[in-house]
PDB file of N, CA, C and O in Angstrom, chain B, residues numbered from 101:
ATOM      1  N   MET B 101      22.987   2.335 -15.273  1.00  0.00           N
ATOM      2  CA  MET B 101      21.944   3.292 -15.114  1.00  0.00           C
ATOM      3  C   MET B 101      21.846   3.723 -13.770  1.00  0.00           C
ATOM      4  O   MET B 101      21.871   2.856 -12.898  1.00  0.00           O
ATOM      5  N   MET B 102      21.734   4.963 -13.440  1.00  0.00           N
ATOM      6  CA  MET B 102      21.596   5.506 -12.060  1.00  0.00           C
ATOM      7  C   MET B 102      20.043   5.462 -11.755  1.00  0.00           C
ATOM      8  O   MET B 102      19.307   5.797 -12.683  1.00  0.00           O
ATOM      9  N   ILE B 103      19.556   5.145 -10.743  1.00  0.00           N
ATOM     10  CA  ILE B 103      18.166   5.596 -10.360  1.00  0.00           C
ATOM     11  C   ILE B 103      18.147   6.272  -9.004  1.00  0.00           C
ATOM     12  O   ILE B 103      18.758   5.763  -8.065  1.00  0.00           O
ATOM     13  N   ASP B 104      17.482   7.379  -8.872  1.00  0.00           N
ATOM     14  CA  ASP B 104      17.294   8.245  -7.750  1.00  0.00           C
ATOM     15  C   ASP B 104      16.564   7.570  -6.759  1.00  0.00           C
ATOM     16  O   ASP B 104      15.365   7.361  -6.945  1.00  0.00           O
ATOM     17  N   ALA B 105      17.207   7.145  -5.581  1.00  0.00           N
ATOM     18  CA  ALA B 105      16.539   6.364  -4.491  1.00  0.00           C
ATOM     19  C   ALA B 105      15.246   7.041  -3.996  1.00  0.00           C
ATOM     20  O   ALA B 105      14.415   6.400  -3.353  1.00  0.00           O
ATOM     21  N   LYS B 106      15.092   8.272  -4.285  1.00  0.00           N
ATOM     22  CA  LYS B 106      13.847   9.006  -3.658  1.00  0.00           C
ATOM     23  C   LYS B 106      12.763   8.483  -4.836  1.00  0.00           C
ATOM     24  O   LYS B 106      11.582   8.450  -4.490  1.00  0.00           O
ATOM     25  N   ASP B 107      13.030   8.156  -5.926  1.00  0.00           N
ATOM     26  CA  ASP B 107      11.858   7.745  -6.823  1.00  0.00           C
ATOM     27  C   ASP B 107      11.605   6.358  -6.513  1.00  0.00           C
ATOM     28  O   ASP B 107      10.508   5.977  -6.920  1.00  0.00           O
ATOM     29  N   GLU B 108      12.315   5.468  -5.895  1.00  0.00           N
ATOM     30  CA  GLU B 108      11.791   4.036  -5.605  1.00  0.00           C
ATOM     31  C   GLU B 108      11.048   3.848  -4.422  1.00  0.00           C
ATOM     32  O   GLU B 108      11.323   4.426  -3.369  1.00  0.00           O
ATOM     33  N   LYS B 109      10.144   3.084  -4.560  1.00  0.00           N
ATOM     34  CA  LYS B 109       9.109   2.490  -3.411  1.00  0.00           C
ATOM     35  C   LYS B 109       9.255   0.983  -3.300  1.00  0.00           C
ATOM     36  O   LYS B 109       9.762   0.244  -4.144  1.00  0.00           O
ATOM     37  N   GLU B 110       8.804   0.688  -2.289  1.00  0.00           N
ATOM     38  CA  GLU B 110       8.683  -0.987  -2.089  1.00  0.00           C
ATOM     39  C   GLU B 110       7.258  -1.367  -2.613  1.00  0.00           C
ATOM     40  O   GLU B 110       6.253  -0.727  -2.305  1.00  0.00           O
ATOM     41  N   TYR B 111       7.257  -2.504  -3.461  1.00  0.00           N
ATOM     42  CA  TYR B 111       6.248  -3.141  -3.911  1.00  0.00           C
ATOM     43  C   TYR B 111       6.407  -4.483  -3.329  1.00  0.00           C
ATOM     44  O   TYR B 111       7.499  -5.022  -3.148  1.00  0.00           O
ATOM     45  N   TYR B 112       4.976  -5.118  -2.974  1.00  0.00           N
ATOM     46  CA  TYR B 112       4.853  -6.366  -2.429  1.00  0.00           C
ATOM     47  C   TYR B 112       4.173  -7.233  -3.403  1.00  0.00           C
ATOM     48  O   TYR B 112       3.086  -6.955  -3.910  1.00  0.00           O
ATOM     49  N   VAL B 113       4.858  -8.297  -3.643  1.00  0.00           N
ATOM     50  CA  VAL B 113       4.293  -9.103  -4.544  1.00  0.00           C
ATOM     51  C   VAL B 113       3.861 -10.413  -4.032  1.00  0.00           C
ATOM     52  O   VAL B 113       4.742 -11.242  -3.801  1.00  0.00           O
ATOM     53  N   GLU B 114       2.501 -10.749  -3.799  1.00  0.00           N
ATOM     54  CA  GLU B 114       2.048 -11.944  -3.169  1.00  0.00           C
ATOM     55  C   GLU B 114       1.850 -13.051  -4.223  1.00  0.00           C
ATOM     56  O   GLU B 114       1.421 -12.907  -5.368  1.00  0.00           O
ATOM     57  N   VAL B 115       2.216 -14.094  -3.660  1.00  0.00           N
ATOM     58  CA  VAL B 115       2.167 -15.505  -4.469  1.00  0.00           C
ATOM     59  C   VAL B 115       1.553 -16.574  -4.076  1.00  0.00           C
ATOM     60  O   VAL B 115       1.485 -16.641  -2.848  1.00  0.00           O
ATOM     61  N   LYS B 116       1.017 -17.551  -4.708  1.00  0.00           N
ATOM     62  CA  LYS B 116       0.413 -18.593  -4.269  1.00  0.00           C
ATOM     63  C   LYS B 116       1.082 -19.740  -5.001  1.00  0.00           C
ATOM     64  O   LYS B 116       1.477 -19.513  -6.145  1.00  0.00           O
ATOM     65  N   PHE B 117       1.261 -20.974  -4.464  1.00  0.00           N
ATOM     66  CA  PHE B 117       2.089 -21.920  -5.147  1.00  0.00           C
ATOM     67  C   PHE B 117       1.651 -23.295  -4.629  1.00  0.00           C
ATOM     68  O   PHE B 117       1.036 -23.334  -3.563  1.00  0.00           O
ATOM     69  N   THR B 118       1.922 -24.441  -5.306  1.00  0.00           N
ATOM     70  CA  THR B 118       1.771 -25.536  -4.751  1.00  0.00           C
ATOM     71  C   THR B 118       3.110 -26.399  -4.262  1.00  0.00           C
ATOM     72  O   THR B 118       4.028 -26.627  -5.050  1.00  0.00           O
ATOM     73  N   LYS B 119       3.123 -26.829  -2.954  1.00  0.00           N
ATOM     74  CA  LYS B 119       4.261 -27.491  -2.558  1.00  0.00           C
ATOM     75  C   LYS B 119       3.779 -28.934  -2.138  1.00  0.00           C
ATOM     76  O   LYS B 119       2.663 -29.156  -1.668  1.00  0.00           O
ATOM     77  N   TYR B 120       4.695 -29.836  -2.349  1.00  0.00           N
ATOM     78  CA  TYR B 120       4.414 -31.187  -1.807  1.00  0.00           C
ATOM     79  C   TYR B 120       5.347 -31.638  -0.550  1.00  0.00           C
ATOM     80  O   TYR B 120       6.560 -31.446  -0.471  1.00  0.00           O
ATOM     81  N   GLY B 121       4.525 -32.277   0.408  1.00  0.00           N
ATOM     82  CA  GLY B 121       5.000 -32.704   1.602  1.00  0.00           C
ATOM     83  C   GLY B 121       4.543 -34.009   2.072  1.00  0.00           C
ATOM     84  O   GLY B 121       3.500 -34.512   1.654  1.00  0.00           O
ATOM     85  N   THR B 122       5.262 -34.538   2.889  1.00  0.00           N
ATOM     86  CA  THR B 122       4.817 -35.865   3.302  1.00  0.00           C
ATOM     87  C   THR B 122       4.646 -35.872   4.841  1.00  0.00           C
ATOM     88  O   THR B 122       5.630 -35.478   5.467  1.00  0.00           O
ATOM     89  N   TYR B 123       3.713 -36.200   5.455  1.00  0.00           N
ATOM     90  CA  TYR B 123       3.360 -36.319   6.759  1.00  0.00           C
ATOM     91  C   TYR B 123       3.777 -37.764   7.336  1.00  0.00           C
ATOM     92  O   TYR B 123       3.686 -38.658   6.494  1.00  0.00           O
ATOM     93  N   THR B 124       4.187 -38.137   8.528  1.00  0.00           N
ATOM     94  CA  THR B 124       4.540 -39.423   9.132  1.00  0.00           C
ATOM     95  C   THR B 124       3.624 -39.725  10.101  1.00  0.00           C
ATOM     96  O   THR B 124       3.543 -38.928  11.035  1.00  0.00           O
ATOM     97  N   PHE B 125       2.875 -40.743  10.101  1.00  0.00           N
ATOM     98  CA  PHE B 125       2.106 -41.187  11.354  1.00  0.00           C
ATOM     99  C   PHE B 125       2.344 -42.601  11.760  1.00  0.00           C
ATOM    100  O   PHE B 125       2.658 -43.483  10.961  1.00  0.00           O
ATOM    101  N   HIS B 126       2.176 -42.778  13.058  1.00  0.00           N
ATOM    102  CA  HIS B 126       2.360 -44.108  13.612  1.00  0.00           C
ATOM    103  C   HIS B 126       0.858 -44.465  13.984  1.00  0.00           C
ATOM    104  O   HIS B 126       0.361 -44.161  15.069  1.00  0.00           O
ATOM    105  N   ALA B 127       0.182 -45.145  12.970  1.00  0.00           N
ATOM    106  CA  ALA B 127      -1.300 -45.581  13.125  1.00  0.00           C
ATOM    107  C   ALA B 127      -1.417 -46.748  12.884  1.00  0.00           C
ATOM    108  O   ALA B 127      -0.460 -47.343  12.389  1.00  0.00           O
ATOM    109  N   THR B 128      -2.718 -47.473  13.183  1.00  0.00           N
ATOM    110  CA  THR B 128      -3.069 -48.811  13.090  1.00  0.00           C
ATOM    111  C   THR B 128      -3.570 -49.218  11.693  1.00  0.00           C
ATOM    112  O   THR B 128      -3.511 -50.372  11.267  1.00  0.00           O
ATOM    113  N   SER B 129      -4.106 -48.088  10.968  1.00  0.00           N
ATOM    114  CA  SER B 129      -4.742 -48.150   9.622  1.00  0.00           C
ATOM    115  C   SER B 129      -4.704 -46.943   8.767  1.00  0.00           C
ATOM    116  O   SER B 129      -4.282 -45.896   9.256  1.00  0.00           O
ATOM    117  N   LYS B 130      -5.100 -46.986   7.549  1.00  0.00           N
ATOM    118  CA  LYS B 130      -5.109 -45.676   6.487  1.00  0.00           C
ATOM    119  C   LYS B 130      -6.199 -44.844   7.439  1.00  0.00           C
ATOM    120  O   LYS B 130      -5.779 -43.744   7.797  1.00  0.00           O
ATOM    121  N   GLU B 131      -7.400 -45.164   7.855  1.00  0.00           N
ATOM    122  CA  GLU B 131      -8.351 -44.513   8.327  1.00  0.00           C
ATOM    123  C   GLU B 131      -7.976 -43.730   9.485  1.00  0.00           C
ATOM    124  O   GLU B 131      -8.283 -42.555   9.682  1.00  0.00           O
ATOM    125  N   HIS B 132      -7.156 -44.620  10.375  1.00  0.00           N
ATOM    126  CA  HIS B 132      -6.579 -44.141  11.663  1.00  0.00           C
ATOM    127  C   HIS B 132      -5.614 -42.953  11.454  1.00  0.00           C
ATOM    128  O   HIS B 132      -5.592 -42.031  12.269  1.00  0.00           O
ATOM    129  N   ALA B 133      -4.729 -42.975  10.244  1.00  0.00           N
ATOM    130  CA  ALA B 133      -3.867 -42.134   9.867  1.00  0.00           C
ATOM    131  C   ALA B 133      -4.622 -40.848   9.337  1.00  0.00           C
ATOM    132  O   ALA B 133      -4.088 -39.773   9.609  1.00  0.00           O
ATOM    133  N   MET B 134      -5.691 -40.831   8.680  1.00  0.00           N
ATOM    134  CA  MET B 134      -6.509 -39.942   8.433  1.00  0.00           C
ATOM    135  C   MET B 134      -7.212 -39.220   9.505  1.00  0.00           C
ATOM    136  O   MET B 134      -7.626 -38.063   9.436  1.00  0.00           O
ATOM    137  N   GLU B 135      -7.297 -39.972  10.434  1.00  0.00           N
ATOM    138  CA  GLU B 135      -7.854 -39.392  11.635  1.00  0.00           C
ATOM    139  C   GLU B 135      -6.833 -38.612  12.361  1.00  0.00           C
ATOM    140  O   GLU B 135      -7.053 -37.479  12.790  1.00  0.00           O
ATOM    141  N   MET B 136      -5.724 -39.230  12.489  1.00  0.00           N
ATOM    142  CA  MET B 136      -4.526 -38.289  13.130  1.00  0.00           C
ATOM    143  C   MET B 136      -4.168 -37.033  12.290  1.00  0.00           C
ATOM    144  O   MET B 136      -3.739 -35.992  12.788  1.00  0.00           O
ATOM    145  N   TYR B 137      -4.401 -37.247  10.887  1.00  0.00           N
ATOM    146  CA  TYR B 137      -3.875 -35.936  10.221  1.00  0.00           C
ATOM    147  C   TYR B 137      -5.035 -34.877  10.416  1.00  0.00           C
ATOM    148  O   TYR B 137      -4.744 -33.691  10.575  1.00  0.00           O
ATOM    149  N   ASN B 138      -6.162 -35.244  10.405  1.00  0.00           N
ATOM    150  CA  ASN B 138      -7.411 -34.281  10.715  1.00  0.00           C
ATOM    151  C   ASN B 138      -7.114 -33.605  12.047  1.00  0.00           C
ATOM    152  O   ASN B 138      -7.307 -32.391  12.119  1.00  0.00           O
ATOM    153  N   ARG B 139      -6.643 -34.297  13.154  1.00  0.00           N
ATOM    154  CA  ARG B 139      -6.299 -33.732  14.309  1.00  0.00           C
ATOM    155  C   ARG B 139      -5.070 -33.027  14.420  1.00  0.00           C
ATOM    156  O   ARG B 139      -4.759 -32.316  15.375  1.00  0.00           O
ATOM    157  N   GLY B 140      -4.259 -33.292  13.227  1.00  0.00           N
ATOM    158  CA  GLY B 140      -2.901 -32.543  13.504  1.00  0.00           C
ATOM    159  C   GLY B 140      -1.667 -33.210  14.330  1.00  0.00           C
ATOM    160  O   GLY B 140      -0.701 -32.681  14.880  1.00  0.00           O
ATOM    161  N   ASP B 141      -2.044 -34.507  14.217  1.00  0.00           N
ATOM    162  CA  ASP B 141      -1.374 -35.333  15.283  1.00  0.00           C
ATOM    163  C   ASP B 141      -0.207 -36.124  14.484  1.00  0.00           C
ATOM    164  O   ASP B 141      -0.261 -37.354  14.478  1.00  0.00           O
ATOM    165  N   TRP B 142       0.699 -35.554  13.903  1.00  0.00           N
ATOM    166  CA  TRP B 142       1.667 -36.415  13.109  1.00  0.00           C
ATOM    167  C   TRP B 142       3.111 -36.503  13.943  1.00  0.00           C
ATOM    168  O   TRP B 142       3.399 -35.724  14.852  1.00  0.00           O
ATOM    169  N   SER B 143       3.778 -37.349  13.578  1.00  0.00           N
ATOM    170  CA  SER B 143       5.154 -37.330  14.333  1.00  0.00           C
ATOM    171  C   SER B 143       6.355 -36.777  13.410  1.00  0.00           C
ATOM    172  O   SER B 143       7.450 -36.515  13.908  1.00  0.00           O
ATOM    173  N   ASP B 144       6.069 -36.605  11.948  1.00  0.00           N
ATOM    174  CA  ASP B 144       7.141 -35.897  11.452  1.00  0.00           C
ATOM    175  C   ASP B 144       6.601 -35.185  10.039  1.00  0.00           C
ATOM    176  O   ASP B 144       5.512 -35.497   9.558  1.00  0.00           O
ATOM    177  N   TYR B 145       7.255 -34.449   9.585  1.00  0.00           N
ATOM    178  CA  TYR B 145       6.793 -33.597   8.065  1.00  0.00           C
ATOM    179  C   TYR B 145       8.088 -33.387   7.414  1.00  0.00           C
ATOM    180  O   TYR B 145       9.131 -32.928   7.880  1.00  0.00           O
ATOM    181  N   ASP B 146       7.788 -33.849   6.150  1.00  0.00           N
ATOM    182  CA  ASP B 146       9.110 -33.545   5.221  1.00  0.00           C
ATOM    183  C   ASP B 146       8.442 -32.786   4.107  1.00  0.00           C
ATOM    184  O   ASP B 146       7.256 -33.038   3.897  1.00  0.00           O
ATOM    185  N   GLU B 147       9.052 -31.891   3.369  1.00  0.00           N
ATOM    186  CA  GLU B 147       8.746 -31.106   2.315  1.00  0.00           C
ATOM    187  C   GLU B 147       9.581 -30.975   1.218  1.00  0.00           C
ATOM    188  O   GLU B 147      10.782 -31.018   1.482  1.00  0.00           O
ATOM    189  N   GLU B 148       9.217 -30.804  -0.126  1.00  0.00           N
ATOM    190  CA  GLU B 148      10.386 -30.624  -1.049  1.00  0.00           C
ATOM    191  C   GLU B 148      10.777 -29.156  -1.066  1.00  0.00           C
ATOM    192  O   GLU B 148       9.971 -28.349  -0.604  1.00  0.00           O
ATOM    193  N   TYR B 149      11.700 -28.820  -1.454  1.00  0.00           N
ATOM    194  CA  TYR B 149      12.482 -27.446  -1.304  1.00  0.00           C
ATOM    195  C   TYR B 149      12.228 -26.769  -2.698  1.00  0.00           C
ATOM    196  O   TYR B 149      13.039 -26.041  -3.273  1.00  0.00           O
ATOM    197  N   ASP B 150      10.958 -27.122  -3.165  1.00  0.00           N
ATOM    198  CA  ASP B 150      10.463 -26.425  -4.661  1.00  0.00           C
ATOM    199  C   ASP B 150       9.143 -26.219  -4.651  1.00  0.00           C
ATOM    200  O   ASP B 150       8.384 -26.958  -4.025  1.00  0.00           O
ATOM    201  N   CYS B 151       8.757 -25.233  -5.319  1.00  0.00           N
ATOM    202  CA  CYS B 151       7.245 -24.885  -5.453  1.00  0.00           C
ATOM    203  C   CYS B 151       6.808 -25.106  -6.873  1.00  0.00           C
ATOM    204  O   CYS B 151       7.708 -25.131  -7.712  1.00  0.00           O
ATOM    205  N   TYR B 152       5.607 -25.266  -7.263  1.00  0.00           N
ATOM    206  CA  TYR B 152       5.034 -25.384  -8.626  1.00  0.00           C
ATOM    207  C   TYR B 152       3.837 -24.580  -8.700  1.00  0.00           C
ATOM    208  O   TYR B 152       3.109 -24.366  -7.730  1.00  0.00           O
ATOM    209  N   ASN B 153       3.616 -24.073 -10.041  1.00  0.00           N
ATOM    210  CA  ASN B 153       2.352 -23.466 -10.476  1.00  0.00           C
ATOM    211  C   ASN B 153       2.451 -22.361  -9.614  1.00  0.00           C
ATOM    212  O   ASN B 153       1.461 -22.166  -8.909  1.00  0.00           O
ATOM    213  N   GLU B 154       3.529 -21.483  -9.477  1.00  0.00           N
ATOM    214  CA  GLU B 154       3.402 -20.080  -8.776  1.00  0.00           C
ATOM    215  C   GLU B 154       2.646 -19.177  -9.623  1.00  0.00           C
ATOM    216  O   GLU B 154       2.881 -19.013 -10.820  1.00  0.00           O
ATOM    217  N   GLN B 155       1.657 -18.548  -8.911  1.00  0.00           N
ATOM    218  CA  GLN B 155       0.798 -17.597  -9.611  1.00  0.00           C
ATOM    219  C   GLN B 155       0.923 -16.158  -8.602  1.00  0.00           C
ATOM    220  O   GLN B 155       0.955 -16.188  -7.372  1.00  0.00           O
ATOM    221  N   VAL B 156       0.981 -14.982  -9.410  1.00  0.00           N
ATOM    222  CA  VAL B 156       0.890 -13.767  -8.517  1.00  0.00           C
ATOM    223  C   VAL B 156      -0.556 -13.597  -8.196  1.00  0.00           C
ATOM    224  O   VAL B 156      -1.387 -13.891  -9.055  1.00  0.00           O
ATOM    225  N   THR B 157      -0.966 -13.097  -6.906  1.00  0.00           N
ATOM    226  CA  THR B 157      -2.351 -12.983  -6.410  1.00  0.00           C
ATOM    227  C   THR B 157      -2.493 -11.458  -6.381  1.00  0.00           C
ATOM    228  O   THR B 157      -3.538 -10.948  -6.787  1.00  0.00           O
ATOM    229  N   GLU B 158      -1.436 -10.676  -5.896  1.00  0.00           N
ATOM    230  CA  GLU B 158      -1.760  -9.377  -5.596  1.00  0.00           C
ATOM    231  C   GLU B 158      -0.349  -8.495  -5.638  1.00  0.00           C
ATOM    232  O   GLU B 158       0.715  -9.020  -5.308  1.00  0.00           O
ATOM    233  N   VAL B 159      -0.417  -7.352  -5.996  1.00  0.00           N
ATOM    234  CA  VAL B 159       0.703  -6.597  -6.086  1.00  0.00           C
ATOM    235  C   VAL B 159       0.437  -5.179  -5.396  1.00  0.00           C
ATOM    236  O   VAL B 159      -0.260  -4.325  -5.943  1.00  0.00           O
ATOM    237  N   THR B 160       0.966  -5.020  -4.313  1.00  0.00           N
ATOM    238  CA  THR B 160       0.719  -3.663  -3.473  1.00  0.00           C
ATOM    239  C   THR B 160       1.739  -2.720  -3.383  1.00  0.00           C
ATOM    240  O   THR B 160       2.882  -3.177  -3.422  1.00  0.00           O
ATOM    241  N   GLU B 161       1.600  -1.465  -3.268  1.00  0.00           N
ATOM    242  CA  GLU B 161       2.571  -0.452  -3.250  1.00  0.00           C
ATOM    243  C   GLU B 161       2.569  -0.132  -1.786  1.00  0.00           C
ATOM    244  O   GLU B 161       1.538  -0.229  -1.121  1.00  0.00           O
ATOM    245  N   GLU B 162       3.844   0.292  -1.220  1.00  0.00           N
ATOM    246  CA  GLU B 162       4.085   0.754   0.383  1.00  0.00           C
ATOM    247  C   GLU B 162       3.242   1.943   0.369  1.00  0.00           C
ATOM    248  O   GLU B 162       3.126   2.659  -0.626  1.00  0.00           O
ATOM    249  N   GLU B 163       2.672   2.143   1.452  1.00  0.00           N
ATOM    250  CA  GLU B 163       1.868   3.206   1.680  1.00  0.00           C
ATOM    251  C   GLU B 163       2.861   4.347   2.531  1.00  0.00           C
ATOM    252  O   GLU B 163       3.319   4.186   3.662  1.00  0.00           O
ATOM    253  N   ILE B 164       3.022   5.389   1.750  1.00  0.00           N
ATOM    254  CA  ILE B 164       3.803   6.523   2.322  1.00  0.00           C
ATOM    255  C   ILE B 164       2.888   7.471   2.953  1.00  0.00           C
ATOM    256  O   ILE B 164       1.910   7.988   2.414  1.00  0.00           O
ATOM    257  N   THR B 165       3.350   7.668   4.289  1.00  0.00           N
ATOM    258  CA  THR B 165       2.471   8.672   5.103  1.00  0.00           C
ATOM    259  C   THR B 165       3.361   9.814   5.155  1.00  0.00           C
ATOM    260  O   THR B 165       4.528   9.723   4.773  1.00  0.00           O
ATOM    261  N   GLU B 166       2.829  10.958   5.642  1.00  0.00           N
ATOM    262  CA  GLU B 166       3.538  12.355   5.548  1.00  0.00           C
ATOM    263  C   GLU B 166       4.552  12.125   6.773  1.00  0.00           C
ATOM    264  O   GLU B 166       4.160  11.618   7.824  1.00  0.00           O
ATOM    265  N   PRO B 167       5.923  12.542   6.563  1.00  0.00           N
ATOM    266  CA  PRO B 167       6.954  12.582   7.667  1.00  0.00           C
ATOM    267  C   PRO B 167       6.278  13.314   8.810  1.00  0.00           C
ATOM    268  O   PRO B 167       5.396  14.168   8.726  1.00  0.00           O
ATOM    269  N   MET B 168       6.895  12.789   9.963  1.00  0.00           N
ATOM    270  CA  MET B 168       6.269  13.403  11.217  1.00  0.00           C
ATOM    271  C   MET B 168       7.412  14.388  11.533  1.00  0.00           C
ATOM    272  O   MET B 168       8.621  14.156  11.494  1.00  0.00           O
ATOM    273  N   GLN B 169       6.796  15.509  11.847  1.00  0.00           N
ATOM    274  CA  GLN B 169       7.826  16.492  12.698  1.00  0.00           C
ATOM    275  C   GLN B 169       8.034  16.407  14.008  1.00  0.00           C
ATOM    276  O   GLN B 169       7.073  16.523  14.769  1.00  0.00           O
ATOM    277  N   LEU B 170       9.387  16.179  14.520  1.00  0.00           N
ATOM    278  CA  LEU B 170       9.559  16.032  15.894  1.00  0.00           C
ATOM    279  C   LEU B 170      10.027  17.335  16.386  1.00  0.00           C
ATOM    280  O   LEU B 170      10.855  17.995  15.760  1.00  0.00           O
ATOM    281  N   SER B 171       9.416  17.785  17.700  1.00  0.00           N
ATOM    282  CA  SER B 171       9.942  19.033  18.209  1.00  0.00           C
ATOM    283  C   SER B 171      10.421  18.816  19.635  1.00  0.00           C
ATOM    284  O   SER B 171       9.851  18.028  20.390  1.00  0.00           O
ATOM    285  N   LEU B 172      11.485  19.536  19.985  1.00  0.00           N
ATOM    286  CA  LEU B 172      11.910  19.376  21.356  1.00  0.00           C
ATOM    287  C   LEU B 172      11.571  20.725  22.053  1.00  0.00           C
ATOM    288  O   LEU B 172      12.199  21.018  23.070  1.00  0.00           O
ATOM    289  N   SER B 173      10.625  21.557  21.574  1.00  0.00           N
ATOM    290  CA  SER B 173      10.321  22.733  22.374  1.00  0.00           C
ATOM    291  C   SER B 173       9.595  22.293  23.599  1.00  0.00           C
ATOM    292  O   SER B 173       8.717  21.431  23.576  1.00  0.00           O
ATOM    293  N   GLY B 174      10.029  22.967  24.755  1.00  0.00           N
ATOM    294  CA  GLY B 174       9.348  22.790  26.011  1.00  0.00           C
ATOM    295  C   GLY B 174      10.220  21.759  26.650  1.00  0.00           C
ATOM    296  O   GLY B 174      10.227  21.787  27.880  1.00  0.00           O
ATOM    297  N   VAL B 175      10.993  20.812  26.036  1.00  0.00           N
ATOM    298  CA  VAL B 175      11.760  19.662  26.681  1.00  0.00           C
ATOM    299  C   VAL B 175      13.073  20.121  27.252  1.00  0.00           C
ATOM    300  O   VAL B 175      13.475  19.533  28.255  1.00  0.00           O
ATOM    301  N   LEU B 176      13.777  21.074  26.755  1.00  0.00           N
ATOM    302  CA  LEU B 176      14.817  21.498  27.376  1.00  0.00           C
ATOM    303  C   LEU B 176      14.663  22.722  28.387  1.00  0.00           C
ATOM    304  O   LEU B 176      15.645  23.148  28.995  1.00  0.00           O
TER     305      LEU B 176
END
């Protein structure tokens, strides 16, 4: 099936999903590790390469503006 490219537009599909990761801390206790987490002070982060519960949150269509006409009058 041939589709005329002039009839196609870009659509942007925004999604949200759950991803699991593990932060590594060098801490003296669980409480200390949570304090470091809240400060963003971790030494390593590892995540799964999969996502779960993906949901579409928004679909938007590209905004097409009128083509700009360029003129070289007065330049040459």
